[in-house]
Structures are given as structure tokens and as C-alpha cells.
C-alpha positions as CSV (number, residue, x, y, z in Angstrom):
1,M,22.5,-25.1,-20.3
2,T,26.1,-23.9,-19.2
3,L,27.0,-21.3,-16.8
4,F,27.7,-18.3,-19.3
5,S,24.7,-19.2,-21.5
6,R,22.4,-19.1,-18.4
7,F,23.7,-15.7,-17.5
8,S,23.0,-14.5,-20.8
9,D,19.4,-15.6,-20.3
10,H,19.3,-13.9,-16.9
11,I,20.6,-10.8,-18.5
12,D,17.8,-11.0,-21.1
13,V,15.3,-11.4,-18.3
14,A,16.6,-8.5,-16.5
15,L,16.3,-6.2,-19.5
16,D,12.9,-7.2,-19.9
17,A,12.1,-6.2,-16.5
18,L,13.7,-3.0,-17.2
19,V,11.4,-2.5,-20.2
20,A,8.4,-3.6,-18.5
21,K,9.2,-0.8,-15.6
22,G,9.3,1.6,-18.6
23,A,13.1,2.3,-17.8
24,L,14.4,1.0,-20.9
25,P,13.0,1.4,-24.3
26,A,11.5,-1.9,-25.9
27,G,12.9,-3.3,-29.2
28,L,16.5,-2.6,-28.9
29,D,19.0,-4.9,-30.5
30,R,20.7,-7.3,-27.9
31,A,22.8,-9.2,-30.5
32,A,26.3,-7.8,-29.3
33,I,25.6,-8.1,-25.6
34,S,27.8,-10.7,-24.2
35,A,28.2,-12.5,-20.8
36,E,32.0,-13.7,-20.1
37,P,34.7,-13.7,-17.5
38,P,36.0,-10.4,-16.6
39,R,39.8,-9.9,-17.9
40,D,40.8,-9.7,-14.0
41,P,39.2,-12.4,-12.1
42,A,39.5,-10.1,-9.1
43,H,36.7,-8.1,-10.8
44,G,34.3,-10.9,-10.6
45,D,33.0,-14.1,-12.1
46,V,30.9,-12.8,-15.1
47,A,31.0,-9.5,-16.9
48,T,28.6,-8.0,-19.3
49,N,28.6,-5.1,-21.6
50,A,24.9,-4.9,-22.0
51,A,24.8,-1.2,-20.7
52,M,27.4,0.0,-23.1
53,V,25.8,-1.7,-26.0
54,L,22.1,-0.3,-25.4
55,A,22.9,3.1,-23.7
56,K,23.4,4.9,-27.1
57,P,20.2,3.6,-28.9
58,A,18.2,3.9,-25.7
59,G,19.1,7.3,-25.3
60,M,20.7,7.0,-21.8
61,N,23.7,7.4,-20.0
62,P,25.8,3.9,-19.7
63,R,26.6,4.3,-16.1
64,A,23.0,5.1,-15.4
65,L,21.6,2.1,-17.2
66,A,24.3,-0.1,-15.8
67,D,23.3,0.8,-12.3
68,L,19.7,-0.1,-13.1
69,L,20.5,-3.4,-14.8
70,A,23.2,-4.3,-11.7
71,A,20.2,-3.8,-9.3
72,E,18.1,-6.5,-11.3
73,L,20.9,-8.9,-11.8
74,G,22.0,-8.4,-8.2
75,A,18.7,-9.6,-6.8
76,L,19.4,-13.2,-8.5
77,D,20.1,-15.8,-5.6
78,E,23.5,-16.9,-7.0
79,V,24.8,-13.4,-7.3
80,T,26.6,-12.2,-4.3
81,E,27.6,-8.8,-5.5
82,A,26.8,-6.8,-8.8
83,S,29.1,-3.7,-9.4
84,V,29.5,-1.0,-12.2
85,A,32.9,-0.6,-13.4
86,G,34.4,1.8,-15.9
87,P,32.2,3.4,-18.4
88,G,29.6,0.9,-17.9
89,F,30.7,-2.8,-17.4
90,I,28.8,-4.7,-15.0
91,N,30.8,-7.3,-12.9
92,L,29.0,-10.3,-11.1
93,H,30.3,-12.2,-8.2
94,L,28.7,-15.8,-7.9
95,V,28.2,-18.1,-4.8
96,D,30.4,-21.0,-4.7
97,G,27.4,-23.4,-5.5
98,S,27.3,-22.1,-9.1
99,W,30.8,-23.7,-9.8
100,R,29.8,-26.8,-8.0
101,E,26.8,-26.9,-10.3
102,E,28.7,-26.5,-13.4
103,L,31.1,-29.4,-12.6
104,A,28.1,-31.6,-12.3
105,L,27.1,-30.3,-15.6
106,I,30.5,-31.3,-17.1
107,H,30.1,-34.7,-15.9
108,G,26.4,-34.9,-16.9
109,A,27.1,-33.6,-20.6
110,A,30.5,-35.8,-20.8
111,N,31.1,-35.6,-24.6
112,D,28.7,-32.9,-25.2
113,Y,30.0,-30.5,-23.0
114,G,30.9,-27.4,-25.1
115,R,28.4,-28.5,-27.9
116,S,26.0,-25.8,-29.1
117,A,23.2,-25.2,-31.3
118,M,24.9,-21.8,-32.5
119,G,24.8,-22.8,-35.9
120,Q,21.2,-23.4,-36.1
121,G,21.7,-26.2,-38.9
122,R,22.8,-23.9,-41.2
123,R,25.0,-25.8,-44.1
124,V,28.5,-24.7,-44.2
125,N,30.7,-25.9,-47.3
126,V,34.5,-26.1,-46.0
127,E,36.8,-26.7,-48.7
128,Y,40.3,-27.6,-48.1
129,V,43.7,-29.1,-49.0
130,S,42.4,-29.1,-52.9
131,A,46.1,-30.0,-53.9
132,N,46.8,-30.3,-57.5
133,P,46.4,-34.3,-58.3
134,T,50.1,-34.5,-59.8
135,G,51.6,-36.3,-56.7
136,P,51.8,-36.7,-52.9
137,M,50.9,-34.6,-50.4
138,H,53.7,-32.3,-49.0
139,V,54.3,-30.4,-46.1
140,G,52.9,-27.2,-47.8
141,H,49.6,-28.9,-47.8
142,C,49.9,-30.1,-44.3
143,R,49.0,-27.1,-42.2
144,G,46.0,-26.4,-44.4
145,A,44.8,-29.6,-44.2
146,V,44.8,-29.9,-40.4
147,V,43.4,-26.3,-39.9
148,G,40.5,-27.2,-42.5
149,D,39.7,-30.4,-40.8
150,A,39.7,-28.9,-37.2
151,L,37.5,-26.2,-38.5
152,A,35.2,-28.5,-40.1
153,A,34.9,-30.4,-36.7
154,L,34.6,-27.0,-34.7
155,L,31.6,-26.0,-36.8
156,E,29.9,-29.4,-36.6
157,Y,30.3,-29.3,-32.9
158,S,28.8,-25.8,-32.9
159,G,25.7,-26.9,-34.5
160,Y,26.6,-26.3,-38.2
161,D,25.8,-28.9,-41.0
162,V,29.2,-29.3,-42.6
163,I,30.1,-30.4,-45.9
164,R,34.0,-31.2,-46.0
165,E,35.1,-30.9,-49.8
166,Y,38.3,-31.4,-51.9
167,Y,38.3,-29.5,-55.3
168,V,40.2,-31.5,-57.7
169,N,42.2,-29.4,-60.2
170,D,42.1,-32.1,-62.9
171,A,41.2,-29.8,-66.0
172,G,44.4,-27.4,-66.3
173,G,47.8,-27.9,-68.0
174,Q,49.4,-29.4,-64.9
175,V,47.3,-32.7,-65.6
176,D,48.8,-32.8,-69.1
177,V,52.3,-32.6,-67.9
178,L,51.5,-35.5,-65.4
179,A,50.3,-37.5,-68.4
180,R,53.4,-37.0,-70.1
181,S,55.6,-37.7,-67.0
182,V,54.0,-41.0,-66.6
183,H,54.4,-41.6,-70.5
184,L,58.1,-41.5,-70.0
185,R,58.0,-43.9,-67.1
186,Y,55.7,-46.0,-69.2
187,R,58.4,-46.1,-71.7
188,E,61.1,-46.8,-69.1
189,A,59.0,-49.7,-67.6
190,L,59.1,-51.4,-71.0
191,G,62.7,-51.4,-71.1
192,E,63.7,-47.9,-72.8
193,D,66.7,-46.0,-71.3
194,V,64.9,-42.7,-70.8
195,G,67.9,-41.0,-69.2
196,A,67.3,-38.0,-67.0
197,V,63.7,-36.8,-66.4
198,P,63.5,-33.7,-68.7
199,E,63.1,-30.2,-67.3
200,G,59.2,-29.5,-66.8
201,L,58.1,-32.9,-66.0
202,Y,57.4,-34.7,-62.7
203,P,60.6,-36.7,-61.3
204,G,58.9,-38.3,-58.6
205,D,59.4,-42.0,-58.2
206,Y,55.8,-42.4,-57.2
207,L,54.9,-42.3,-60.9
208,I,56.7,-45.6,-61.5
209,P,53.8,-47.9,-60.2
210,V,51.4,-46.0,-62.3
211,A,53.5,-46.5,-65.3
212,G,54.0,-50.2,-64.8
213,K,50.4,-50.8,-64.4
214,L,49.9,-49.1,-67.9
215,A,52.7,-51.1,-69.1
216,T,51.3,-54.3,-68.1
217,E,47.7,-53.7,-69.3
218,Y,48.7,-51.9,-72.8
219,G,52.1,-53.4,-73.5
220,D,54.2,-51.1,-76.1
221,R,50.8,-49.9,-77.6
222,F,51.5,-46.4,-76.7
223,V,55.5,-46.3,-77.2
224,G,55.5,-44.7,-80.4
225,A,52.1,-43.6,-80.8
226,P,51.2,-39.9,-81.2
227,E,50.2,-37.8,-78.2
228,S,46.5,-37.6,-79.0
229,A,46.4,-41.4,-79.0
230,W,47.4,-41.8,-75.3
231,L,47.3,-38.6,-73.6
232,G,43.3,-38.5,-72.5
233,L,43.9,-42.2,-71.2
234,F,47.0,-41.4,-69.4
235,R,45.7,-38.6,-67.9
236,A,42.9,-40.5,-66.4
237,E,44.7,-43.0,-65.0
238,A,47.4,-40.6,-63.4
239,V,44.7,-38.5,-61.7
240,S,42.9,-41.4,-60.5
241,A,46.4,-43.0,-58.9
242,M,47.2,-39.6,-57.5
243,M,44.1,-39.0,-55.9
244,D,44.2,-42.5,-54.5
245,M,47.6,-41.7,-53.1
246,I,46.5,-38.1,-51.7
247,R,43.4,-39.8,-49.8
248,A,45.8,-42.4,-48.4
249,D,48.3,-39.6,-47.1
250,L,45.4,-37.6,-45.7
251,A,44.2,-40.7,-43.6
252,K,47.4,-40.7,-42.0
253,L,46.4,-37.3,-40.7
254,G,42.9,-38.6,-39.9
255,I,41.5,-36.3,-42.6
256,H,38.5,-37.6,-44.8
257,H,36.4,-35.7,-46.9
258,D,32.6,-35.8,-47.8
259,L,32.7,-34.7,-51.3
260,F,35.6,-34.5,-54.2
261,S,34.5,-32.1,-56.9
262,S,36.3,-32.5,-60.2
263,E,37.1,-29.3,-62.3
264,A,37.1,-31.5,-65.6
265,E,33.5,-32.8,-64.7
266,L,32.4,-29.1,-63.9
267,Q,33.6,-28.0,-67.1
268,A,32.3,-31.1,-69.1
269,A,28.8,-30.2,-67.5
270,G,29.0,-26.8,-68.8
271,K,29.1,-25.0,-65.3
272,P,31.2,-22.1,-66.3
273,E,29.0,-21.5,-69.4
274,T,26.2,-21.5,-67.0
275,A,27.7,-18.9,-64.5
276,E,28.9,-16.9,-67.4
277,K,25.3,-16.6,-68.9
278,W,23.9,-15.7,-65.3
279,L,26.6,-13.2,-64.9
280,R,25.7,-11.5,-68.5
281,D,22.2,-11.6,-67.9
282,N,23.0,-9.4,-64.7
283,D,25.4,-7.2,-66.5
284,L,28.3,-8.3,-64.5
285,V,30.3,-9.7,-67.5
286,Y,31.2,-7.8,-70.5
287,D,33.5,-7.9,-73.4
288,G,36.3,-5.6,-73.1
289,V,40.0,-5.2,-73.4
290,L,42.5,-5.3,-70.6
291,E,44.9,-2.6,-69.9
292,A,48.7,-3.2,-70.7
293,P,50.5,-4.9,-68.0
294,K,52.7,-2.5,-66.0
295,G,56.1,-1.9,-67.9
296,E,54.9,-3.2,-71.4
297,T,55.2,-0.9,-74.3
298,P,52.3,-0.5,-76.8
299,E,54.9,-2.4,-79.3
300,D,54.8,-5.3,-76.8
301,W,51.3,-5.2,-76.1
302,E,48.6,-6.6,-78.4
303,P,45.2,-6.1,-76.9
304,V,42.6,-8.7,-77.4
305,E,38.7,-8.5,-76.5
306,L,38.1,-10.9,-73.6
307,P,34.8,-11.4,-71.5
308,L,35.6,-9.6,-68.3
309,F,34.0,-9.9,-65.0
310,R,33.2,-6.6,-63.3
311,S,35.0,-7.3,-60.2
312,T,35.9,-3.6,-59.7
313,K,32.0,-3.3,-58.8
314,F,32.8,-5.5,-55.8
315,G,36.0,-3.8,-54.5
316,D,38.5,-5.4,-56.6
317,D,41.4,-3.1,-58.3
318,Q,40.5,-3.9,-62.0
319,D,38.0,-6.3,-64.0
320,R,39.1,-9.9,-64.5
321,P,39.0,-12.1,-67.7
322,I,37.2,-15.3,-67.3
323,K,38.4,-16.7,-70.6
324,K,41.8,-16.8,-72.4
325,S,42.2,-15.6,-75.9
326,D,42.0,-19.1,-77.3
327,G,38.6,-19.4,-75.7
328,S,39.7,-21.9,-72.7
329,W,38.8,-20.8,-69.3
330,T,41.0,-18.8,-67.0
331,Y,41.8,-20.3,-63.4
332,F,39.4,-17.7,-62.3
333,G,36.7,-18.3,-64.6
334,A,36.8,-22.0,-63.7
335,D,37.2,-21.1,-60.1
336,L,34.1,-18.7,-60.4
337,A,31.9,-21.5,-61.7
338,Y,33.0,-24.0,-58.9
339,H,32.0,-21.4,-56.3
340,F,28.6,-20.9,-58.2
341,Q,28.1,-24.6,-58.0
342,K,29.0,-24.5,-54.3
343,A,26.7,-21.8,-53.4
344,E,23.8,-23.6,-54.8
345,T,24.0,-26.5,-52.0
346,A,25.4,-24.5,-48.9
347,D,24.2,-21.4,-46.8
348,E,27.9,-20.4,-46.2
349,L,31.3,-21.1,-47.8
350,I,34.9,-21.5,-46.3
351,D,37.9,-21.8,-48.4
352,I,41.2,-22.8,-46.8
353,W,44.1,-21.3,-48.9
354,G,47.9,-21.1,-48.9
355,A,49.1,-17.9,-48.4
356,D,50.6,-17.8,-51.8
357,H,47.2,-17.2,-53.1
358,A,46.5,-14.0,-51.1
359,G,46.3,-12.0,-54.6
360,T,43.1,-13.7,-55.6
361,V,41.2,-13.5,-52.5
362,K,39.7,-10.1,-53.2
363,R,38.5,-11.3,-56.9
364,I,37.1,-14.4,-55.7
365,K,35.0,-12.9,-53.0
366,A,33.5,-10.4,-55.3
367,A,32.6,-13.0,-57.8
368,V,30.7,-14.8,-54.9
369,A,29.4,-11.7,-53.8
370,A,28.1,-11.3,-57.4
371,L,26.9,-14.9,-58.0
372,T,24.8,-14.9,-54.5
373,D,23.6,-11.3,-54.7
374,G,25.7,-11.1,-51.1
375,K,23.1,-13.3,-49.6
376,K,25.8,-16.1,-49.1
377,K,28.6,-15.6,-46.3
378,F,32.0,-16.4,-48.0
379,D,35.2,-16.5,-46.2
380,V,38.8,-17.2,-47.2
381,K,41.5,-18.6,-44.4
382,L,44.9,-18.0,-45.5
383,V,47.3,-20.4,-44.0
384,Q,51.3,-19.2,-43.9
385,M,54.0,-22.0,-44.8
386,V,55.9,-24.2,-42.6
387,R,59.6,-24.2,-42.1
388,L,60.9,-27.4,-41.0
389,L,63.6,-27.5,-38.3
390,K,65.6,-29.9,-36.3
391,N,66.7,-28.7,-33.1
392,G,66.5,-25.1,-34.3
393,E,68.4,-26.1,-37.7
394,P,67.0,-26.2,-41.0
395,F,65.9,-30.2,-41.5
396,K,65.9,-31.8,-44.8
397,M,64.4,-35.3,-45.0
398,S,64.7,-37.9,-47.7
399,K,62.9,-36.7,-50.7
400,R,61.3,-39.8,-52.0
401,A,58.8,-37.4,-54.2
402,G,61.5,-36.3,-56.2
403,N,61.7,-32.6,-54.8
404,F,59.6,-32.2,-51.8
405,V,59.1,-33.4,-48.5
406,T,56.0,-35.2,-48.2
407,L,53.2,-35.2,-45.5
408,A,53.5,-39.0,-45.3
409,D,57.2,-38.3,-44.3
410,I,56.3,-35.9,-41.4
411,V,53.5,-38.1,-40.0
412,D,55.8,-41.2,-40.1
413,E,58.6,-39.5,-38.4
414,V,56.7,-38.1,-35.4
415,G,53.0,-39.3,-35.6
416,K,49.7,-37.9,-36.4
417,D,48.9,-36.2,-33.1
418,A,52.2,-34.2,-32.8
419,V,51.6,-33.2,-36.5
420,R,48.0,-32.1,-35.9
421,F,48.2,-30.4,-32.5
422,T,51.5,-28.5,-33.4
423,M,50.0,-27.2,-36.8
424,L,47.1,-25.7,-34.4
425,T,49.5,-23.7,-31.9
426,R,49.5,-20.8,-34.0
427,K,47.1,-18.6,-35.9
428,A,46.9,-19.6,-39.5
429,D,48.0,-16.8,-41.0
430,A,51.2,-16.5,-38.7
431,Q,54.4,-18.1,-40.0
432,M,55.4,-21.6,-38.4
433,D,58.3,-23.5,-37.6
434,F,57.9,-27.2,-37.0
435,D,60.8,-28.5,-35.2
436,F,61.0,-32.3,-35.2
437,A,63.0,-32.8,-32.1
438,K,60.6,-30.3,-30.2
439,V,57.3,-31.7,-31.2
440,V,58.4,-35.3,-29.7
441,E,60.2,-33.8,-26.7
442,A,58.8,-34.8,-23.2
443,S,58.8,-31.4,-21.7
444,R,56.3,-28.6,-20.7
445,D,57.7,-26.6,-23.8
446,N,55.9,-28.9,-26.1
447,P,52.3,-28.2,-26.0
448,V,51.2,-31.7,-27.4
449,F,53.2,-33.6,-24.8
450,Y,51.7,-31.3,-21.9
451,V,48.3,-31.6,-22.8
452,Q,48.3,-35.2,-23.5
453,Y,50.5,-35.7,-20.4
454,A,47.8,-33.8,-18.2
455,H,45.2,-36.4,-19.5
456,A,47.4,-39.2,-19.1
457,R,48.1,-38.2,-15.4
458,I,44.4,-38.1,-14.8
459,A,43.9,-41.4,-16.3
460,S,46.6,-42.7,-14.0
461,L,44.7,-41.7,-10.8
462,K,42.1,-44.6,-10.9
463,R,45.0,-47.0,-11.1
464,K,46.8,-45.3,-8.3
465,L,43.4,-45.3,-6.2
466,A,43.2,-49.3,-6.7
467,E,46.9,-49.7,-5.7
468,A,46.3,-47.3,-2.5
469,G,43.4,-49.4,-1.4
470,V,41.3,-46.3,-0.4
471,A,37.8,-47.0,0.6
472,D,34.7,-46.1,-1.7
473,A,33.1,-43.0,-1.1
474,A,30.9,-40.5,-2.8
475,P,32.3,-36.9,-3.8
476,N,31.0,-34.1,-1.9
477,A,31.5,-31.0,-3.9
478,D,31.3,-28.9,-1.0
479,R,34.6,-29.8,0.0
480,L,36.4,-28.0,-3.0
481,D,38.5,-25.4,-2.0
482,D,38.7,-22.0,-3.5
483,Y,41.8,-23.1,-5.6
484,E,40.0,-25.9,-6.6
485,L,36.9,-24.2,-7.6
486,G,39.3,-21.8,-9.6
487,L,40.0,-24.8,-11.7
488,V,36.3,-25.4,-12.3
489,K,36.1,-21.7,-13.5
490,L,38.6,-22.3,-16.0
491,L,36.8,-25.4,-17.3
492,A,33.7,-23.5,-17.5
493,Q,34.9,-21.1,-20.1
494,F,35.2,-24.3,-22.6
495,P,31.6,-23.6,-24.1
496,R,32.5,-20.1,-24.8
497,I,36.0,-20.8,-26.2
498,V,34.4,-23.1,-28.5
499,E,31.6,-20.9,-29.9
500,A,34.2,-18.1,-30.1
501,A,36.6,-19.9,-32.0
502,A,33.8,-21.4,-34.4
503,S,32.5,-17.6,-35.0
504,A,36.1,-16.3,-35.7
505,R,36.8,-19.6,-37.8
506,E,39.9,-20.0,-35.7
507,P,40.6,-23.6,-34.3
508,H,43.9,-22.7,-33.0
509,R,41.9,-21.1,-30.2
510,I,41.1,-24.5,-28.7
511,A,44.9,-25.5,-28.6
512,F,45.5,-22.3,-26.7
513,Y,42.7,-23.1,-24.1
514,L,43.7,-26.6,-23.7
515,G,47.4,-25.3,-22.9
516,D,45.9,-23.2,-20.2
517,V,43.9,-26.0,-18.9
518,A,46.8,-28.5,-18.7
519,A,49.1,-25.9,-17.1
520,A,46.5,-25.2,-14.5
521,F,45.8,-28.9,-13.8
522,H,49.9,-29.6,-13.5
523,A,50.1,-26.6,-11.2
524,W,47.3,-28.5,-9.1
525,W,49.0,-31.7,-9.1
526,N,52.5,-30.4,-8.1
527,L,51.0,-28.9,-4.9
528,G,51.1,-32.3,-3.5
529,N,54.7,-32.8,-3.9
530,D,55.4,-30.2,-1.2
531,R,51.9,-30.6,0.8
532,P,50.8,-34.1,1.3
533,D,47.5,-32.9,2.3
534,A,47.0,-31.3,-1.4
535,R,47.5,-34.7,-3.0
536,V,44.4,-36.1,-5.1
537,I,44.6,-39.6,-3.3
538,L,44.4,-39.5,0.5
539,A,44.3,-42.8,2.0
540,N,43.0,-41.4,5.3
541,D,40.1,-39.4,3.7
542,P,38.1,-41.2,1.2
543,E,35.6,-38.4,0.7
544,L,38.0,-36.0,-0.1
545,T,39.9,-38.2,-2.3
546,A,36.5,-39.1,-4.1
547,T,35.8,-35.5,-4.3
548,R,39.2,-34.4,-6.0
549,L,38.9,-37.4,-8.3
550,Y,35.7,-35.9,-9.5
551,L,37.1,-32.6,-10.1
552,A,40.3,-34.2,-12.1
553,D,37.8,-36.3,-14.1
554,G,36.0,-33.1,-15.2
555,I,39.3,-31.7,-16.2
556,G,40.1,-34.9,-18.2
557,Q,36.5,-34.6,-19.8
558,V,37.2,-30.9,-21.1
559,I,40.6,-32.1,-22.5
560,R,39.2,-35.1,-24.2
561,N,36.4,-33.0,-25.7
562,G,39.2,-30.2,-26.9
563,L,41.3,-32.7,-28.1
564,H,38.2,-34.4,-29.9
565,L,37.9,-31.2,-32.1
566,M,41.6,-31.1,-33.0
567,G,41.7,-34.6,-34.0
568,V,44.2,-35.8,-31.4
569,E,44.0,-38.7,-29.1
570,A,43.5,-38.4,-25.3
571,L,46.2,-40.9,-23.9
572,E,45.6,-43.0,-21.2
573,E,49.3,-43.5,-20.5
574,M,52.4,-41.9,-22.1
575,K,54.9,-44.2,-23.4
């Protein structure tokens, strides 16, 4: 049990004592009570809002309740002072031994320090990437892929049972265009001069190997054949090849999904019809006519009766059609059925979408609320686009995909770790600049370098120790000074940061925290540049050397755990 979770328990016990004394009503909801570091470290080591949370339902003055609770908490052996501040915050100062115990806990828990059971085994489906299977991954998919993958790892570490899912949009018109594009390349592979790729088809050279395989297997059988004879075959072969390419691109980023769900298979299995029937049975779909779009005159608008989902009942601004006039499913109708299927196997759903899908969030949330009777938690995280730069100027790489920069190009240029860490250095819904020069720069202005360099410096200490020939000694945590205990206090926040990031579905918080840890470590390391007595390795003091190495290893452990959640390697040395 980590320090802040332990104090959450102490607060519970103290509240129980007040209830037993008749000073506080029983049965009050304590869910919003927190135990966390005060915003100003000068105020103490642990702060709680318990009195402010409980005062109103208890019918008490917050300060009066805080005084009672502070008296209970102040009696704890590890509390040196309990004071009430402002409208009812309680600040606790702890004995130094609390932080020495936490450092021992970091070493004892090792890779599990920060892991929690917060999720209580709830199954959460995280769907991310889900790019159309019409070509290789491009930079627009990259950020969402990293955010989704890091979020999945974060939730798993926090006690959730996570399903990583990719939804393959292989039933829309875009895959027919893909098949026609491959057919053009197929004819080219058989010697025909097809000229420039016509407008509306996919121009990328990545289709040439797919077409070549078909030419080898079928010869000229489909050259002059009607589209109906080859469209289905070419579509299936092309989608399969594109998904192989997409999996390979994602693997470059260290991303692997548990489940690939096919829209075509979903429709073939009749899932949209099942969803529609359920919605009709519950009076959530009706046959109606949409209003004319804004700007359309009555002469330009031909009203058509369509099956409409009552999304206005769930906060949308208008009801939405689930089928087109030709009887085929709208994108929304198919998406609705897909989420109906996901909700059958998960307790919570999270979708990672590009910001260009912002307009559909409200309606799909309405649909999931309807289909699950509001019982399944559903969240959509929007990811903003990334602008590519080099030394601050717009940067254009080779476009071997035909009309865009691929994810593989970016990873090949700067490496997986630089891509993953950088994509998590800003909140997902904030615009991002990705500067190819900055993300490989060996400076403190480059977050990934700064954090990895901290870990590499820690790893180097063992080599330096052997070179210095310092005698073996056991660490003595009592020799850690106030400055060094301050580092432990920062490390002790890691479990809280993990739970907060998981609760908010914001993996970028881990990157921010690791930046703080790295900065604190480098500052500690640099003390030795001016003060020889502040160096980690002291040839004339083996015990203090072992103690500082013990602290450095604890810092390294927390950095490793955080980088693991981000899918970034903790380097032993910088090259």
C-alpha cells in the first residue's frame, strides 16, 4: 500500500471514530474524499478535503468538522502536525520515516509500483486507429494510435480488463474504389499502358505488389471482364493486403490489437438489422422525413421517408437516419450496430477519434445510451491533427504513398520512442507540432531525450561505482537529507498520477510527470558539479554512496514504470 492510499485509509478510520463518538452522522458518501499533496509543499505533505466534502450532508460547519478530523489525524504516529486551512482543508506534516518507508516500497514493488486495482477487473473496450483499409498508415493516424495504445496500457495497469480493438471499415464505397484502383494496376502489371491514375482512384505505389500478385495468379482473366466479375475478389484481396500493411506499420510503433472487427462481417451477420429491431421495439426508431438542409429550396428538396433514430431524446439536435433511400446503411447506422455489438462484451467503451469526427460524437453517444439503457459508460476522446516541421519550418518528406506522409516514414526518420513520447507531450485535443529536428535533439528542451537521459545517467552509476572502486556497503536511508527526501516525495506521487490519468483517460499526464521527475533528478545530479560532497559516488564514504545509489535506483524504477506505460524504452545508455 502506497503512502497516499494508506492515508486514505487513515482518513476513513478517523471518520469512523467521529461517527462512533456521535460527532458525525453515519452513512455519508465518502467517494469524493481525496488524500493528495498540497499545491504548496510548504503547507505540508498530505492534504484532504474530507471536511469540505462531508460538511453539507452532515449539516455541519466545514471548519468545525475539519477541527474534529484534524485532531483524530494528528494523533497518528507518523503525523507531526495537522492543521486546518481556508474553508476546511486539512494539511498534514509527516515524519521523515514515512518517506523512507515509501522509498523501500518502491524498491519492493519494483515494476508494480503504481499498479492498482482501481478498475476492479471491469472490462473496457478501447477502439483506436480504425483507419480505412485503403493504404498505409499516415501521420494523421499516428497520434491517435499512440494515445489509444498508451491509454489501453494505463487502464490495464490500473486494474481494468482491456480489449484493444480495431474496427475495419471494409463495407463502404471506399473499398470499392480501392478494388478499382487495384484493377487499374493489375492491367498495368500485365503490360497495359494505363497512363496517369484517374481522379478518384488511389494513386499510391503500395498497390503495385497487390496487383502483381493478382496478375500472377489470374493472368489476363479479368482484363476485359465486367466489374461484377472481379470487384468482390479484388476488394477482398486488396483489403487483406492493406490490413497486413497497416499491422506492419503499427508494429513499428509497438502497437498490437487484440481484436479486428470487420464492418462487412458485421453487416453479413445481420447485426444492423438486430440493432434496428431492438430500437424499434423500444420506440427509438421510427419512419419519418428529414427537414430540408439549410439553403435548400422546396423545389430542390425531395422528401423521402427514412428510418430515423430518436437521437434528440438523448441530447442530439436532430433525429438521424440509419438507412439511405436505397436501403443501404448509413455510416451512422452501421456504427450504431457496431457499438451495439461491442457493448455486449464490455462494461465500458472508449473510442479514440480524429478531431474531424467531432460532429458525430453527440449522436453516437446518444445511440450507445439508447442501446445500453444508459448502463454502459461510453467516452470519445478526440485527437487533433499533427503539423510536421523541421527546425520550425513546414517539412515535406518523400510521399511514397502517393499523396501523404506515412507513419512508417516518420518512425524510420526519428525512431519509435521519439514518436511515441512526443505524441504524448500534449493533451490529445490540443494542436501539436512535430518538429523532426527537435524530437531527436540532445537537449533539455526535448522531453524524450531529457527523460531517457535521466534513466541512462542512473544506469551509468553502477559502471562508475565499479570504476571508482568504492567498498561495498548497505544503504542507510536515515542519511538522506531534506533535499533527497523531497525527491522521494515526488516519486510517491506516481501511483496517484497513474490513477488520475486513468480516471481522466489522459495518458499525457504520465509524460508531464516524468518530465518533472527527470528535471528533479538532473538538478540533484548537477549539485555535484559545484559541491563534491553532493555527488552520488563518494570514494571515502561507502555507506552514503550506497544510500544515494538506493535513491537513484528508486528514481530509475519510477521512470521505467512510467515509460513502460507510454510504450517507450528506458535506455541504459545514450548513443
